[in-house]
N, C-alpha and C positions, 0 to 999 in steps of 0.2 A: 583606123589604126589597130594593129594587132595587139594581143594581150601582152606580149613581151615588151613592146615599146611603151604601152600604157603603164606597165609595172615600173619601168625605169623612170618615166616622167613623174608619176605620182608617188614614187617611193613606197609602193605597196607590192608585196610579192604576188606572183601569178597565182599561187595557191590561195592567198587571201582574196584575190579578185574572184576566183571561182567560188569561194565560200560566200562572198557577197551575192553572187548570182544565185547560189542555191537558196539563200534566204529571201531572194526577191528584192534585194536592195538596188541592184543594177541589172538591167535586162537588155544587153546588146542584141538587138534584133537582126542586124545585118550579118551576113556570112560571106566569106570569100569564096571563089570558085572551088577552092580545095576544102571548103567546109570549116575554116577557122573563124572564130568570133572576130567581128570587126566593130570596134567601138567608135561611136560618133562623138562630135564635139560636146553634145548634150550629155552623153554618158560620162565623158571625162570630167565635165563640170560637176556632175553628181558625185563622182568618186572623190573629188576634192572637198565637196561639201560633207561627205561622210567622214573623211579623215579630220576635217576641222571640228565637227561635232564630237567625234571620238576623243579628240585632244582635250575637250572640256570634261571628260569623264563619263559621257553617256554610254550606255550599253548599246549594242547593235539594235536591239528591239526598240529602244528609245530613239535611236537615230532614224529608223524607218518610220516611226510615228511622227517625228518632227518633220520629216521630209514629205510625207504623204497625207497627213491629216490636215485638211483645210481649216479645221477649228482649233488647231493646236496653238497654245499661248506660250510663246518663248519666255515671258517674264516669270511664269509659274515654274517652268523647268529650271531657269537660272536660280531662282530662289531655293528650289530643292537641292540643286547641285551645290549651292553655297553652304546649305545646312550640312550636307554630307561631308563636304570638304572640311568644315570646321570640326565635325566629329572625328574625322580621320586624323586631322592634325592633333586634336586633343589626345587621341589614343596613341599616336606615334610619340607625342611629347611625353606622355606618361611612361611609355616604354623606355624612351631615351633617359628619362630621369631615373627610372629603376635600374637601368644598366649602369649609369654613372655612379649610383649609390653602391651598387655591388662592387664596381671597380674601386671606389674609394675605400671600401672595407678591406681591400687587398687580400682576397681569398687565396689560400695556398692550394686548394684542391676543390673538387666538386662537392665534397661534403660541406666545406665552408660556404660555397655558393648557395647550396640548398638551405643552409642554416640562415643565411642573410635573407634569402627570399622568403622563408617562413616567418622571420621576424617582421619584414616589411609588410607581408600580408596580415600578420597579427595586428600591427599598429594601425592598419587601415580597416580592420574588421568592424562590422556593425555591432558586435557584441562588446559591451564595456568590459566584461570580465576578460575576454581574450586580449583586448587592447592593454589592460592593466598587466596581465601576465607577460605580454610581449615587452612592455615598457621595463618591467623589472628584470627581464632577461637580455635587454638590448645593450647594456653597458659594455663598452669595448667591442661590441659586435657590429654595430652600424655606425656610420658617420654621425658626428654630433649635429650636423645640419638637419639630419632626419629627425632626431629627437626634438630639436627646436621647432621644426615645422609641425610635428605632432603636438607639442606642448601648446603652441599658439592656436591650434585649431581644436583643442580638446575642451568640451563643455562639461563632461562628467567630473565632479570634484575628486573622486577617488583615483580615477585614471590620471587626472592632471597632477595630483600629488605624487603618483608613481613616476610620472615623466619628469617632474622637477627633481625628484630624488636621483633619477638616472642621469640627469644633466649635471648634478653636483658631483657625481662619481665618474662621469665620462671624461676621457681625454679630449684634448682639442679645445678650441676657444669657442665656447657657446655664448660668451658675452656679446660679441659683435652682432651675430644674427638676432639675438634677443633684443638688443638695443634698437635694431632696425624695426622690430615689431612695435616699438613705442610710437612710431610714426604712422601706424595703421589708422585707417578711417573708422575702424570699428572699435568702440569702447571696450568690448569684451576682450578683444585681442590685445589691446594696450594693457589691460589689467593682468592678463596672463603673462605678458612679457615682463612687466615689472615685478610680479610675484616670483617668477623664475629667476630673474636677476638678483632678487633679494636673497636667494638661497645659494647663489654661486659665489664661492670665495675668490679672492684675488683682486689685484689693482684694476684690471680692466672692467670688472663688474662694478667696483666701487666708483670708478670714474663715470660710468654710464648712469649710476644712481645719483651721483652729484648733479649731472646734467638734467636728470629727471626732476630735480627740485624746482626747476623753472618751467616745467611742462604746463601746457594749457589745461590738461585734465587734472582736476583736484584729486581724483582717486589715485592717479599715478604719483602725484606729489606725496600723498600721505603714505603709500606703501614704500616709496623711496626713503622718506624721512625715517620711518620705523627701522628700516634695514640699516640706514646710515647711523642712527643712534646706537644700535647694537655694535657697530664697527668703530664707535668712538669719534665719528665725524661731526663736529659741532655746527657745521653748515646747516644741519637739519633742525636746529633749535627753533627758528621761527615757525616752521610748519608744525612741529610737535606741540608748541605752545598753542597754536591755532586749533589743533585737534582737542586739546584739553578744554579750551574755551568753548568750542563748538559741541563738545560732548560726543565726538566721533572717535571710537577706539581710544577713549581718553585714558583707560587703565594702561594699555600698552604704551601710549605716548608718555604717560607719567613714568613708567618703568624706564623707558629710553632716556628721558630727561634725567632721571636719578643716576643712571650709569654715566651720563655725560657730566653730571655735576661733581664727579670725583676730582675734577680739575677746579681749583679755587676761582680762577678767572671766569670759567664757564659757569660756575655755581652762581656767582653774583649776577651774571648776565641772564641766566635762566630765572632766578628769583625775581629780578626786575621785570622780566617779560611776563611772568605769571601774574604779578601784582599790578601790572600796568592797567589802568582804567579803574582801579579801585582807589577812591580818594579817602583821605583821613576824615572820618566823621565822628560825631559824638557817640559815646558809648550808648548802646540801645537805640540809636537813631535810625533813620530810614535806610533802606537798602543801599549798600555802599556802591557809589558810582553807577547806580541804576541797575546793577547786576542782580539777577535772580538768585534766590537762595541755593538752587541746584548748582549754579555756576560757582558761587562762593564755596560750596562744599567741595566741588571738584578741585578748586584751587588749593584749598587747605590740604586735601589728600595728596595733591601733586607736590606741594611744598614739604611734605613730611620727610622726604629723603634728600632734600636739597640743603646742604650745610651753608653756614655763613650768616652774618648779621641781618642782611636784607630779608631773608626767609624768616628768620626768628621774629623780626619786627612785624612782618605781615601776619604771622601766625598769632602773635600777641594781640594785634588788632582784631583778628577774626575770632579770638577767644571771647570777645565781648560782643559778638554779633547779635543782632536782634533775633535771628533765627536760632532756636535752641539746638538743632542738630549741627549747625555750623559751629556754634560756640563750643559745644561739647567735644566735637571732633578736633577743633583747633587746640582746645585746652589739653586734651588727651595727648596729642602729638607733642605739645610743648613739654608736658611732664616726662614723656619718653626722651625727648632731646636733652632735658636737664637731668636725666638720671633719677627721677623721683617717681 
């Protein structure tokens, strides 16, 4: 079979077939009377093998090795090709993501494109200082999804703070992608997500924080409760009371409870929750309800800004506590409440 017919059947140009011959991949030994190359059935099968291996991404050098080396192990080559393909897909995916982000920024000219590219590179820099500078410059320059992705992956506290600031000032809805971050398998990502949500104003963020009160992660619940307390959402009361009792960010939790206690109904609920577990006992008697003095002191301090009769009664009881620090603190708070 002459080269033209082989080219048609194999779907390979005659020029490429000559190139294969020059590399020693195909060696048609037969010649016609006129001196033209004549390919045998074995030559044609080899050409199909070459094309099949090339379709897997092998170089012509690797194709020759695969066909001619008797010790060649296909499994090793397939493994290497798999690795290369994954790397190529990752690179292409990264490029596609970058292009989509640039498009989402709606640049009006090449200067805008270059500005977005510079910010994207800055956000991905290995230098914390450059990432922080990019975060502070990225407001209204890059899509909010880019800031969210950077915030969820940022371990440096200073850069993370800059990214949260950028998210609070950026246009677009950052609450939805941040809420998705609460479902991450990584605890650090969940914490970054709820901390960023806590700083974003608006109903969407508040709704996500409400949902986070039922999260399996106690850290997420606590950050959500602190944020909701500042927003006047009394759904956070049980978690905030738990923080006071457990001594975890108890000062911030007490401040949030104090803000929520401005509503009379909430005040009584908060006071009852804070004093729950403390039973009435004799003056100077044993630790109330088995609570440690440190807990009783925290409760007295948390009750300081909670109005209403329930809080006053609890403080009166605590002013007779067996622990001097607890009694003095409760008595001092009572005098302030009574204007003396």
